[in-house]
C-alpha positions, 0 to 999 in steps of 0.5 A: 328778152332783149337787154334783159328786164332791168327792174323788179316788176314791183318797181314798174307797177309802183311807177305806173301807180304814180310813185315818182321815185319808182319812175326815176329808177325806171328812167335810170335803168332804161335811159341808155338803151332807149337813147341808143335805139333813138340815136340809131333811128334818128341819126342825130345825137342832139335830136336823140337826146331830146326825143329820148326825154320826150319818150320818157315823158310820154311813158309817164302819161301812158305807163298806167296802160302797161299790163303787169302780167306781160314782160315790160321790155317789149312793151317799152321798146314798142312805145319807144320804136313807135314814137321814133317812127312817128317822129321820122314820118313827121320829119319826112326823112329821105329814105332808100327807094324800095324799088331800087332794092333786090326783092326777097328770094332773089338768087342774085343776093350775095352772101355776106362772108365774115373775115377769117378769124386768124387774120390780124385784128383791125386797129381801133381807128379802123374799127371806128371808121367801119362802125361809122360807115355802117351806122350811116348806112343803117341810118339811110334805110327806110324807117321800118327797116331801120327799126327791125335792124336796130332792134335785132342787131343792136338791141339783141331782140329775137325775130319773135320779140320784134314781131311782138314789139312792133305788133306785126307778123313774124314773116313781116319782120323776116322780110324787112330784115332780109330787105334791109340786109340786101340794101346794106350789102349794096351800100357797103359792098366795098366796105365788106370786101375790105372787112373780108380782106382783113 
C-alpha cells in the first residue's frame, strides 16, 4: 500500500459515521501526504494548502460512501487525485503538447542511466537545485501524466494500485508512465547528463 494505512479501520469507520474526533485523527494522519500530492500536481504552495483543506472538507461530505471492506488509502488517494485533476481542468493549466512527445515503443527513446555510486555525492545545494528542476519539469506535464508520476514515484504506489486509484486499466497507467518519462527525459536531458557525470 502506498504510504501504508495509517489508521485503525475502526477510526475510519467512526469518522464515516460522523465522529468528529475520529475525523480529526484521519486528517492528522493524512494531511501531509495529501498536501504533498496536491503540491506536486498544482505547483503552488498557497494553492496546495487551500486545495488540501478543500479535499478534506469534500471528504467529510463523502466519507460515508467509503466501503470499509476495502483498503482506505487507495480510495482516499482516488478522491484527492480526482479533486486535483478537476481543479486543474477548471484552471485550464497549460500542458505539454502530446504530439510533441515520443510515442510508446519508439526505439529512439533513450534509457536513463544512473550515476556511478562510487562518484562523489552532490552537495545539499546541488541536490536542492536538481530537485527543483525535476519538480518544475513534473509540474509541466499534462495533468493525467503528472498524476501517475506523482502517485508512483513520489507516493510509492504500485502500477496496479494506481490503476485502482484512478479507475483505469493497468496498461493505461504503464502507457502514461512511459510517456511521462519520455517527456521528462526530453525536458531534463542536460540535467540528467550532469547527474550521470556526478
